[in-house]
ChimeraX commands (.cxc) that place a marker at each C-alpha (Angstrom):
marker #1 position -3.61,16.87,21.51 radius 0.5
marker #1 position -1.91,15.29,18.52 radius 0.5
marker #1 position -3.86,13.14,16.13 radius 0.5
marker #1 position -2.71,9.50,16.10 radius 0.5
marker #1 position -0.99,8.13,13.00 radius 0.5
marker #1 position -2.75,5.21,11.33 radius 0.5
marker #1 position -0.89,2.17,12.75 radius 0.5
marker #1 position -1.58,0.16,9.59 radius 0.5
marker #1 position 0.22,2.74,7.45 radius 0.5
marker #1 position 2.94,3.42,10.00 radius 0.5
marker #1 position 4.76,0.24,8.94 radius 0.5
marker #1 position 7.61,1.20,6.59 radius 0.5
marker #1 position 6.81,-1.48,4.01 radius 0.5
marker #1 position 3.06,-0.85,3.97 radius 0.5
marker #1 position 3.68,2.90,3.69 radius 0.5
marker #1 position 6.04,2.29,0.77 radius 0.5
marker #1 position 3.49,0.06,-0.96 radius 0.5
marker #1 position 0.83,2.72,-0.58 radius 0.5
marker #1 position 3.22,5.43,-1.80 radius 0.5
marker #1 position 3.82,3.44,-4.98 radius 0.5
marker #1 position 0.14,2.68,-5.53 radius 0.5
marker #1 position -0.85,6.34,-5.13 radius 0.5
marker #1 position 1.13,7.19,-8.24 radius 0.5
marker #1 position -0.06,4.39,-10.57 radius 0.5
marker #1 position -3.40,3.03,-11.74 radius 0.5
marker #1 position -2.39,-0.58,-11.02 radius 0.5
marker #1 position 0.83,-2.35,-10.11 radius 0.5
marker #1 position 1.72,-5.98,-10.41 radius 0.5
marker #1 position 3.42,-7.98,-7.68 radius 0.5
marker #1 position 6.81,-8.01,-9.44 radius 0.5
marker #1 position 6.81,-4.23,-9.86 radius 0.5
marker #1 position 5.90,-3.73,-6.19 radius 0.5
marker #1 position 8.63,-6.13,-5.16 radius 0.5
marker #1 position 11.19,-4.21,-7.23 radius 0.5
marker #1 position 10.05,-0.86,-5.86 radius 0.5
marker #1 position 10.01,-1.95,-2.22 radius 0.5
marker #1 position 12.91,-4.40,-2.11 radius 0.5
marker #1 position 10.71,-6.75,-0.07 radius 0.5
marker #1 position 10.85,-10.51,-0.16 radius 0.5
marker #1 position 7.95,-12.29,-1.87 radius 0.5
marker #1 position 6.65,-13.65,1.43 radius 0.5
marker #1 position 6.80,-10.34,3.29 radius 0.5
marker #1 position 5.24,-8.41,0.42 radius 0.5
marker #1 position 2.43,-10.95,0.18 radius 0.5
marker #1 position 1.65,-10.68,3.89 radius 0.5
marker #1 position 1.63,-6.87,3.81 radius 0.5
marker #1 position -0.57,-6.76,0.70 radius 0.5
marker #1 position -3.03,-9.07,2.46 radius 0.5
marker #1 position -3.15,-6.73,5.48 radius 0.5
marker #1 position -3.81,-3.70,3.26 radius 0.5
marker #1 position -6.46,-5.63,1.33 radius 0.5
marker #1 position -8.20,-6.80,4.51 radius 0.5
marker #1 position -8.36,-3.17,5.68 radius 0.5
marker #1 position -9.94,-2.17,2.35 radius 0.5
marker #1 position -6.99,0.07,1.43 radius 0.5
marker #1 position -6.15,-1.87,-1.74 radius 0.5
marker #1 position -7.83,-4.29,-4.11 radius 0.5
marker #1 position -6.01,-7.37,-5.34 radius 0.5
marker #1 position -6.87,-8.98,-8.66 radius 0.5
marker #1 position -5.49,-12.41,-9.57 radius 0.5
marker #1 position -5.19,-13.05,-13.30 radius 0.5
marker #1 position -3.01,-14.94,-15.73 radius 0.5
marker #1 position -0.59,-13.59,-18.31 radius 0.5
marker #1 position -0.33,-16.51,-20.66 radius 0.5
marker #1 position 0.15,-19.45,-18.30 radius 0.5
marker #1 position 1.78,-17.41,-15.54 radius 0.5
marker #1 position -0.24,-16.15,-12.58 radius 0.5
marker #1 position -0.29,-12.37,-12.17 radius 0.5
marker #1 position -1.26,-10.38,-9.10 radius 0.5
marker #1 position -2.43,-6.81,-9.75 radius 0.5
marker #1 position -2.95,-4.28,-6.97 radius 0.5
marker #1 position -4.66,-0.91,-6.94 radius 0.5
marker #1 position -5.38,1.58,-4.21 radius 0.5
marker #1 position -9.05,2.05,-3.24 radius 0.5
marker #1 position -10.78,5.33,-2.44 radius 0.5
marker #1 position -10.67,4.32,1.22 radius 0.5
marker #1 position -6.93,3.65,0.94 radius 0.5
marker #1 position -6.33,6.97,-0.80 radius 0.5
marker #1 position -8.23,8.80,1.93 radius 0.5
marker #1 position -6.27,6.96,4.63 radius 0.5
marker #1 position -2.96,7.76,2.90 radius 0.5
marker #1 position -3.83,11.45,2.55 radius 0.5
marker #1 position -4.96,11.63,6.17 radius 0.5
marker #1 position -1.73,9.93,7.27 radius 0.5
marker #1 position 0.32,12.48,5.31 radius 0.5
marker #1 position -1.64,15.39,6.78 radius 0.5
marker #1 position -1.25,14.03,10.31 radius 0.5
marker #1 position 2.48,13.59,9.77 radius 0.5
marker #1 position 2.75,17.18,8.50 radius 0.5
marker #1 position 1.07,18.27,11.75 radius 0.5
marker #1 position 3.75,16.47,13.72 radius 0.5
marker #1 position 6.46,18.25,11.74 radius 0.5
marker #1 position 4.96,21.71,12.27 radius 0.5
marker #1 position 5.18,21.59,16.06 radius 0.5
marker link #1:1,2 radius 0.2
marker link #1:2,3 radius 0.2
marker link #1:3,4 radius 0.2
marker link #1:4,5 radius 0.2
marker link #1:5,6 radius 0.2
marker link #1:6,7 radius 0.2
marker link #1:7,8 radius 0.2
marker link #1:8,9 radius 0.2
marker link #1:9,10 radius 0.2
marker link #1:10,11 radius 0.2
marker link #1:11,12 radius 0.2
marker link #1:12,13 radius 0.2
marker link #1:13,14 radius 0.2
marker link #1:14,15 radius 0.2
marker link #1:15,16 radius 0.2
marker link #1:16,17 radius 0.2
marker link #1:17,18 radius 0.2
marker link #1:18,19 radius 0.2
marker link #1:19,20 radius 0.2
marker link #1:20,21 radius 0.2
marker link #1:21,22 radius 0.2
marker link #1:22,23 radius 0.2
marker link #1:23,24 radius 0.2
marker link #1:24,25 radius 0.2
marker link #1:25,26 radius 0.2
marker link #1:26,27 radius 0.2
marker link #1:27,28 radius 0.2
marker link #1:28,29 radius 0.2
marker link #1:29,30 radius 0.2
marker link #1:30,31 radius 0.2
marker link #1:31,32 radius 0.2
marker link #1:32,33 radius 0.2
marker link #1:33,34 radius 0.2
marker link #1:34,35 radius 0.2
marker link #1:35,36 radius 0.2
marker link #1:36,37 radius 0.2
marker link #1:37,38 radius 0.2
marker link #1:38,39 radius 0.2
marker link #1:39,40 radius 0.2
marker link #1:40,41 radius 0.2
marker link #1:41,42 radius 0.2
marker link #1:42,43 radius 0.2
marker link #1:43,44 radius 0.2
marker link #1:44,45 radius 0.2
marker link #1:45,46 radius 0.2
marker link #1:46,47 radius 0.2
marker link #1:47,48 radius 0.2
marker link #1:48,49 radius 0.2
marker link #1:49,50 radius 0.2
marker link #1:50,51 radius 0.2
marker link #1:51,52 radius 0.2
marker link #1:52,53 radius 0.2
marker link #1:53,54 radius 0.2
marker link #1:54,55 radius 0.2
marker link #1:55,56 radius 0.2
marker link #1:56,57 radius 0.2
marker link #1:57,58 radius 0.2
marker link #1:58,59 radius 0.2
marker link #1:59,60 radius 0.2
marker link #1:60,61 radius 0.2
marker link #1:61,62 radius 0.2
marker link #1:62,63 radius 0.2
marker link #1:63,64 radius 0.2
marker link #1:64,65 radius 0.2
marker link #1:65,66 radius 0.2
marker link #1:66,67 radius 0.2
marker link #1:67,68 radius 0.2
marker link #1:68,69 radius 0.2
marker link #1:69,70 radius 0.2
marker link #1:70,71 radius 0.2
marker link #1:71,72 radius 0.2
marker link #1:72,73 radius 0.2
marker link #1:73,74 radius 0.2
marker link #1:74,75 radius 0.2
marker link #1:75,76 radius 0.2
marker link #1:76,77 radius 0.2
marker link #1:77,78 radius 0.2
marker link #1:78,79 radius 0.2
marker link #1:79,80 radius 0.2
marker link #1:80,81 radius 0.2
marker link #1:81,82 radius 0.2
marker link #1:82,83 radius 0.2
marker link #1:83,84 radius 0.2
marker link #1:84,85 radius 0.2
marker link #1:85,86 radius 0.2
marker link #1:86,87 radius 0.2
marker link #1:87,88 radius 0.2
marker link #1:88,89 radius 0.2
marker link #1:89,90 radius 0.2
marker link #1:90,91 radius 0.2
marker link #1:91,92 radius 0.2
marker link #1:92,93 radius 0.2
marker link #1:93,94 radius 0.2
view
């Protein structure tokens, strides 16, 4: 019996977001938007879903007078991402 892929991470945009966050300490909204090619609205919705699941933490700050959204992957998110990758490898080794 094959292990099921995490449906939250199986979304292409959410998987891309997590892939970026795995390789950096923190990423701001603009950087994530550039890396993913997502619209502001879609990226915001997907970040909220990942945050609600506890996969990422979102910090709202200001840089001067401009609002800044910083995201970082949590230990739970890192574990989920690694498990997703391992499960996917299992699918490929059939």
